[in-house]
N, C-alpha and C positions, 0 to 999 in steps of 0.2 A: 409610329409613336406608340409607346406602351401605355396602358391605363391601369390604375390601381384596382387590384382584384377586390378590395374591401371598400371601395370608394363610397357606396351607399351607406354602409354602416358608419364609416368615419364622418360623413356629412351629418348623420343623425346625432353624433356626439360633439358637433361644432367645427369639424375640420374645414380649413381653407386650403386650397391646393396651389402648388407652383410646379415649375420644371427644373430638374437639375440635369444638365448635359442632355436636354431634350426628353427626359423621362419624368413622368408625372410622379409626385409624391406629396405627402401632407406638409404643408408650410408650418401651420400652427393650428391650435385648437381654440384660438380667441384670446389667449394670454401668454405670450412668449416669455415675458418676465417670470411668471409663476412656473412655467415649464422649465425654464432654466434653473430655478431654485430646486425644482424636483431632481433635475440631473446632478446638480452640485451637491445637494445635501441629503436627499432620499433616494428616490428611484424614479426613472421615467421609462415608459414603454414606447418604443419606435417601431414603425414598420419600415424596415430597410430592404424591402422586396424589389425595390427600383435598382439596387446594386446588381453588378453582373456576376454571374455564377455559371461556371463550366465544370465539367467532371472529365477526368482522363481515365480511360480504361485500357486494358490490354497488358500483357505480361511485361512489356518494356516501359511501363509508364513512369516508374521511379527513376530508372536510368535515363530516360529521355528528359524529364523535367529537371533533373539534376544538372544536366548539360545546358539548360536554357536559363536558369535563374541564379541570383547572386548567393542564396544561402544553401546550406547543405540538406537537401531533402532526401538524399539516398539513405541517410541513417535513420529516418523516421519510421517508427513502428506504428502499427494500426492503432488509432486513438490519439496520436500525436500530430503536432503541426508546427508551423513556424511563419514568420514574416519574411518576405523576400521582394526582390525587384527583377523585372525584366529589363535588360539594358541592350543597347545596340552594340555593334562590333567596336564601336568607338567609346563605349562605356556610358552613353547617355541614357537617361531614363526613358523607358517606353510604357511602363506601368508599374505599380506596386501591387502586392498579392498577399493575401492570407492563404496559406496552403495547409490543407488538412488530409492526413492519410487515413483512408477508411479501409474496410476489409478487402474491397474488390476495386477501389478506384481512388483517385485523388480529387479532392474538392478544391476549387479555386474560387476565391470571393475577391472581388475588386471594384473600383469606381464604377458608377453607372454610365451607360453610353459607350462602354469600352468592349463589349463582347465581340463585335466584328474585328476590332483591331487586335485584341489579344489572340483570338482564334487564328487570324491570318498570320500573325507573327509565328505562332507555335507550328501551324501547318507547313510553313516555309521550310522547317527543318526536319519534318518528318520524311524519311526516305524509305527504308525497309523496316522501320520500327513497328513492332506490334502495339500501336497506340491509336486510340480513337478519341476524339474530342466531342463531348456531347453537351449541348446547351441544356441546363436544368433549371433555369429561372422560371420557366413556365409550368414546372412540375412541383418545385419546392419553393415556397415563400420564405422570408426571413424576418423574424421578430426578434427584437433586441431589448433587453433590459439593462440600462446603465445607471450607475449611481452607487453611493456607499451601501445602500440597502438592497442592491440587486439580488443577492443570495436570498434574503428573506422573502422577496417577491416569489422567486422560484420555488422555495420551499412551502409557501402557502398553497401551491397547487395540490399538494398532498400526495400526488401519484408518483412523484419523483424522489427516490430515496438517496441515490448516490449521485452527487454533483461532481463533475470534473474539478479538481481542486486547483490545478495549475493553469496559467494562461496557455492557450493553444492545445489544451487537452480537449478531446471531443468524444462524447459517448452516444451510442446508439440506444434509443429508448422505444420500446414497443408498448404504446399506451392503448388500452381498450377503447378510449373515446377519440383520441386524436390521431391514432394510426402510428406509423413508423416515423419517429422524429429523430433528429440529431441535435444534441445540446453541446455547444461549445463554450468554454471559458474564454471570453473575449472582452476584456476592459478596453473599450474603444475611447475612453476619455481620461484614462490615467487613474481611475479609481477602482471600481469593480464592475464586471459586466458579464452577461450570458447572452448567446445567440441561440435561437431556436430555428433550425431548418425544418419547415413544416410542410407537409403535403397541402397543396392549395385548397383542397376541399375541406380541410380541417383548420384553415386560417382563422375564420371569424370566431368559431368557438374558443380557440386558444387566446386570440386577441382579447376577447371579452373577459376571459378568465385572469389573464395577466393584468389587464387594466384594473379590474376590481381588486386584485391583490395588491397592486401599487397604491391604489387610493386608500386601502385599509392601513398602509404604513405612511399615509399623507404624501404619497407620490401622485403621479398622474400620467396620462397619455401625452406624449411630447412630439413636437414636429421638427422639421429640418432647421428652421431658424434658431430655435433654442440649442439644438445639437451643435450647430455651427459656432454659436458663441461659446459654448463649453469647450469645444475643439480647439478654438483659438486660444482660450484661457490656459488650456492644457499644453499649448505649444506643439500640437500634432500636425505635421504638414499633410495636405491633401493633394493627391496627384491631379493635375490639370489646372491647379490654382497656385499652390505653393511650390510645386515641382513639376517640371515638364521636360520635353525632349531636349532642352537646352542644358539641363542640370546633370551632374554626376552625383551618384548616391552619397558620396562623402561630403557634398556641399549641403545636403538636405537635412542633416541631423538624424539620419536613420542608419548610418553605418553600423553602429553597435548591434542593432536589432536585425539588419537585413543582409549583411555582408560577411561571409566566411572566407578567410584567407588560407584555410588549410584543406579546403575541399579539392576535388578534381576539376578538370577543365570545363569551362562554360563560355558562352558568347559574351565577349567583352572582358573576360578575366584579365587578359594581359594588360589592358589599359588601367584597370582598377588596382591591380597589384603594383603596377609602377608608380602610381600615386601613393599607394600605401607605403612604399619603400621611400619615397621622397619625404613623406611625413606630413604634408599639408596640402590644402587647396587654397586658391587665392581669395575665395569668398566663402562665407558660412551663413547658415540659417540662423537668425537671430529674432529675439522678442523686442518689441519697441513700445515704450510708453509714450504716448502722444500728448500734445499740449491740450489742456483742459478747455481752451477757447476754440478748438477746431470745430467748425460748423458742420462740415461734410466729412464723411469717412473717405480716406484715400482708396482709390481703386488699384487694381494690380498694375505695377509699372510706374507708380508715382516715385519720383526721384529722391534720393537721400544725399545730402552733401556734408562735407566736413572740411572746415577751413577753405571754403569756396570751391572744393573739388568734388565732383560726383563720385560717391563711394558705394552706392547700392540702390535698392528699390524695394518698394512694398509689394506684398502679395495678398494676404488677407487682412481684414480690419474689422473691429467690432467695438460697440459701446457695451461695456461690461457692467451690468447692475451689481454683480458680486463685488467687483473691484471698485465700483463707482469711478471708473476711468475709461478712457478711450485707448485701445490697444491695437497693435498690428504685428504681423509677422512679415519677415522680408529677409533680403540678403545683404550683407555688408562685407565690403572687402577688409582684408586682415589688418591693415593699418588703422582701421577705425572701428573695429568690432569688439573691442574689450568692453566688459560690463561697466556701465556708468558713463561711457562715452556719450557726450552731447553732440546731436546731429541736428541738421536742418532739413525739414520735410518740405519739398517743393510740389505743390499741386496746382490745379487750374485756378483755385481760389487764392493763391498766394503762398507764403512761407510761414512755417510755424515750427515749433520744437519738437524733437524726438529724442528720447534717451534709450541707449541700448541696455536692456535688463535681462536677467537670467529666465530660463524656461524650466518648468511652467511658471506662469505669472503668479505672483504672490500678493495677497491683500495686506501683507506686512510691509 
């Protein structure tokens, strides 16, 4: 089990902790609703160091990873990145990844608790390639600023002049106080966002500065609970919950971001290209507006019905203070997944209504 490197400091400012995929993280700082407002309307500072991080080094790193993932990483120049998926030979999801090309390495960022699995998958295909896989989570922490005013928070630090302006651009910064940092433009919630990859010895100082800068803009430190609500509102699937080894990337709502149909060969390509040629999958990721009288949130796998027939299931769900509604994400078969379709949600508590809505969720 990993422990949060800044646990003592976060406790001082009110943190309560929980575990995600067996890894400890901050759940909240005492007011999840206020933290969620910060993420939606201002800016929230999150410690995402519990996420998995690996680096690929060696002369063959680009060519090797290009043959493993669904997106075109071979074309990436230093300072550029992309979103991609690792899939099996049958095209099923094994992980999703944020990939960044640095001067001498490729940085992979992915869901917590997945280091061993992703490492094992990649090592399986290293034969005579000049590639080494290095675990860097113990060396570099990850601080994230998310929300409409995220750029303002970063600029308040004063020492950073040139911010990466496009999503998935990443810059190396040598800071006299915090050391060698990497700053990535990474909007994780559909608005604006930046990720700092920070040497662990400099994490506390930078965390304090970022939280102070966020508070100056009426933002706040935020925990996992608020982040999850905002993620669900944004309609962004999370691997391990909204997508897993049973899913094809085309079902998950990530195809346009994660899959290239013009790149060279990679594991699972034949299956995904065949589906692309066919033009559709049988089920797709959808947003669901749930009945206002629902007493308990549905859990993953609760059934969705249409005209008495089972047509899908839920994955994530949340009570949204911003929307003043109960919402969910899930999969619905093609015959019943048009926007506006009325479904029945069947849970252990009984049956209630669910309507298919567009993503991201809208307060309108």
